[in-house]
C-alpha positions in Angstrom: 53.5 -89.4 187.5 55.9 -90.6 190.2 58.7 -88.1 189.4 61.1 -86.7 186.9 64.5 -88.1 186.0 67.7 -86.6 184.7 69.9 -89.0 182.8 73.3 -87.5 182.1 76.7 -88.5 180.8 79.4 -87.9 183.4 79.6 -87.4 187.1 79.0 -83.9 188.4 81.9 -83.3 190.8 81.7 -81.1 193.9 82.0 -77.5 193.1 79.9 -74.4 192.2 78.0 -76.2 189.4 77.0 -79.1 191.7 76.0 -76.7 194.5 73.8 -74.6 192.1 72.2 -77.8 190.8 71.5 -79.0 194.3 70.0 -75.6 195.3 67.5 -75.6 192.4 66.8 -79.3 192.5 66.0 -79.0 196.2 63.3 -76.5 195.3 61.6 -78.7 192.7 58.5 -80.6 193.5 59.2 -83.4 192.8 63.0 -83.1 192.6 64.9 -84.7 189.7 66.2 -88.2 190.3 69.6 -88.2 188.7 71.2 -91.1 186.9 74.8 -90.6 185.8 76.2 -92.5 182.9 79.9 -93.2 182.7 81.8 -91.2 180.1 83.1 -93.3 177.3 86.6 -93.2 175.8 87.9 -93.4 172.2 87.4 -91.5 169.0 84.4 -89.0 169.1 82.0 -91.2 167.0 82.8 -94.2 169.2 82.3 -92.1 172.4 78.9 -90.9 171.2 77.8 -94.4 170.2 78.8 -96.0 173.6 77.3 -93.1 175.6 74.1 -93.4 173.5 73.8 -97.1 174.4 74.2 -96.3 178.1 71.7 -93.4 177.9 69.1 -95.4 176.1 69.5 -98.4 178.4 68.8 -96.1 181.4 65.7 -94.7 179.8 62.4 -96.4 180.8 60.6 -97.7 177.6 57.5 -95.7 178.4 59.3 -92.5 179.2 58.7 -89.2 177.5 62.2 -88.3 176.6 63.3 -84.7 176.4 66.7 -84.5 174.9 68.8 -81.4 175.5 70.8 -80.6 172.3 72.1 -77.5 170.6 70.1 -78.6 167.5 66.8 -78.7 169.3 64.1 -76.0 169.3 64.4 -73.1 171.7 61.6 -72.1 174.0 61.3 -69.1 176.2 60.5 -69.7 179.9 56.8 -69.2 179.5 56.6 -71.7 176.6 58.8 -74.2 178.5 56.4 -73.9 181.4 53.5 -74.7 179.1 55.3 -77.6 177.6 56.1 -79.0 181.0 52.4 -78.9 182.0 51.5 -80.7 178.7 54.1 -83.4 179.4 53.0 -83.8 183.0 49.4 -84.3 181.9 50.5 -87.3 179.8 51.2 -89.3 183.0 54.3 -90.8 181.5 57.7 -90.8 183.3 59.4 -87.6 182.2 63.1 -88.0 181.5 65.6 -85.3 180.5 68.8 -86.5 178.7 72.1 -84.7 178.6 75.0 -85.9 176.6 78.7 -85.7 177.3 81.5 -83.4 176.0 81.3 -85.0 172.5 77.6 -84.4 172.1 74.8 -86.9 171.4 74.6 -89.7 169.0 71.8 -89.5 166.4 70.1 -92.5 168.0 69.4 -90.5 171.2 68.1 -87.5 169.3 65.9 -89.9 167.3 64.5 -91.4 170.5 63.6 -88.0 171.9 59.9 -87.1 172.1 61.2 -83.5 172.3 64.6 -82.1 171.5 65.2 -78.7 173.2 68.1 -76.3 173.1 69.0 -74.0 176.1 69.7 -71.3 173.5 72.0 -71.0 170.5 75.3 -71.0 172.4 77.2 -74.2 173.2 77.3 -74.9 177.0 79.6 -77.3 178.8 77.6 -80.4 179.7 78.3 -80.0 183.4 76.6 -76.5 183.3 73.5 -77.8 181.6 72.3 -79.6 184.8 72.0 -76.4 187.0 70.6 -74.5 184.0 67.9 -77.2 183.5 67.0 -77.3 187.2 66.6 -73.6 187.3 64.4 -73.5 184.3 62.3 -76.3 185.8 61.9 -74.4 189.0 61.1 -71.2 187.0 58.4 -73.2 185.0 56.9 -74.4 188.3 56.9 -70.8 189.6 55.2 -69.6 186.4 52.5 -72.3 186.7 51.9 -71.4 190.3 51.8 -67.6 189.7 54.8 -67.2 192.0 56.7 -63.9 191.6 60.1 -65.7 191.1 59.6 -65.2 187.3 59.6 -61.7 186.2 58.8 -61.1 182.5 60.5 -57.7 181.9 59.1 -57.8 178.3 55.5 -57.5 179.3 
């Protein structure tokens, strides 16, 4: 597999969220290649439809699409690390998709090979990027037996 991609609605502006994303993305091997999709305007259903068209157009046809959505299944860090290893073994381009402020259209969720939630709370879409990058880094640390991840429940 040549690398991982993050396809996200909106531009991550300079600031603490962008700095945190850059910090964790810089630790990833390979780092995420980021494709930013322009935010749409209009009524919420129209925004979701337009953004869905753009997200799906940016997604390679052979990609394994992991959609981040509040309605997805939750995984703890160890389970996420195991999922990541399974996905990497498929040798398909691995793409993570993040919607905009209005959420995702059903067509994006339907295209997802996996739909994951970063917990039951609603997160601003610009915070999801650094949270995903940190969890990807944590998953790599778990797989490598690196002490970054500490499971206090064991």
